[in-house]
N, C-alpha and C positions, 0 to 999 in steps of 0.2 A: 325738325317737320318744318321748319322755316326754309331750308333750303329746298325741301320737295315743294313747298308752295310756290316760291320764285322759280324754279326751274319749271313746274307744270304751267306757270304762266309766261314764260318767256318761250318755252319751245314745245307745247302741246301735252295734254296728259299722254300721247301714244308715244314718244321722243324716247329713243335707247337710253338716253341719258337721265330720263326720268325714272326707267327700270332699274338701272345702275344705283340711283339714289334710293330706290326702294328695297331693293335688293340689301343695301348698306345697312338702312333701317331695320329692316328683317334680321339680319344678322344680330343686330345689337339687341332686338328683343328676344330672339333666340337665346342668347348668352346670359339674359337676365331672366328666363324661364317664364317670360311672358308669350306663351306659346299661340294663343289665339290671335295675338297682334300679329307676330311672325307670320302665321299661317296666312292671314289677309293679305300682306305685304308681299309675302312669295307668291301668292296665286296671282295676283296683281302685274308682278314683276314678269311673272312666266307668262301671262296673257300677250305681254307689250314684246316681249323678245320674240315669241312665237308668230306675232304680225309682222314685225321689223325684220327678224333673221331668218325664219322658218323654223321648223319643230326638232330639225336635229343640228342646226348651228351648234356649235361648241357652248356660246354665250348662253343660248337657250338651256342646253342641256345642264350646266352649271347650275342653274337656277333650279330645275327641275331636281337635280342631284341633292343641292341642299332642302330643298323641300320635303324630300324622302328621308332624309336625315334627321329633321324636325320629327316626322311621324315615328321614325324609327326610335328617337330618344323619349318620345310618349308611349312608347310599346304600342302603338298603332300600326300593328304590322301589315294589316291588309290594305291600308292607306300608302304606307310606306312602299312596299314591293312595286307597283307598278311605275312610279317616278324612278327609282332605284334599277328597275330592269330597263327602261328607258335611256336611262343616263349609261348603264353599262352596253348594252347594244350599240349607242353612238359613239362612244368613247372607243370601244373594241375597234370599231369600223376605221375610226379617225386618227386614233392614238397609239403607239408601240405600247408592247407588253410590259415595258419598264416603265410607262410613264407614270408619274406619282397621282395624276387625278384618276386614271384608269384603275390603279393598285387601290386606290381610295375606296373606289365605288364597289370594287369586288371585296373588301374588307367589309364595308356596309352588308352586301347581300351575304355574307358569309355568317356575318352577326346576325341578320334577321332570321336566317334558316336555321343557325343552332339556337337561336333563342325560342324559334317556334318547334323544336323537334326534327325538323325535315332535314336531317344530316344528310342525307342522299345528293341533296339538293346544294347543303352545304359546301359539299366536299367540291363541288363544279368550280366555286369560287374559291377555295382552300389556297393559301400562298404559303411560301416556304415557313416553315415552324408553326404554322396552323395544327391544331390537335382536334380530330372530332373522331368521338368513340365508334365502334362499330354495334351493330344490332346485337350483337353477341353479347359485347362489353355492357351495354346499357342494360340488358335484361338480367345479368348475372349482378351488377349493381343494385339492383330492385330486388332481389330474392334474399332474404335473410339467410344466413347459415343455420344448419341443423342446430334444433335445440334452442335457439334464439329466441323465443317467442315475444314477438312486439317488438323487436329491436332491429335497426338497422345498422348493418357492417360498415363503417367508413375506417378507411386508413388501419390503424393497428387494432381495431378492437371494436365492439359493439358502442354506440352512445346513448 
C-alpha cells in the first residue's frame, strides 16, 4: 500500500503506473481470497486504464479479464460474463487464435457456461480436449434406470 500511496503522490491518481500497482495489489488480494478488496482495486485500475488507454486496449482488457475471473471464482456468473465477453471480443480481434491470453479467456467463458448449464454457448468456446455433454446425454443422466426407485445411476450402478 505504501508503493501505491507514493506513486499516487508522485504521478497523480489517474496515471497508468498507478493502475499497474492497483492491479498488482488486486492480484495479491485475489490470491488470498480477499475478494471484496480485490474487486475494488480491479475496478479502480480498470477505470484508470479505460481513461488512459481506451476501452479496447489490451492492457485495459487484461484488467477486465482479471475482474471477470474474480467474479467467476466467486460463482458470480452474471457479473463475470460481461467482463469476460468484453475481454474475448477484444482479444479475438487483436490476437491470433493460438495466443495464450485469447485461449485463457476462451477457457474462462467455457467454464462460465458449463457452470451455468448453458452447454450450447460453452461449445462456442470449447478448445481441444474440452468435453461438454449433449442435451440427450444430460437428460439420460438425470433419468433413473427402470426399477431403481429413488436412486440415481452413476458409473457402474446406483448410489
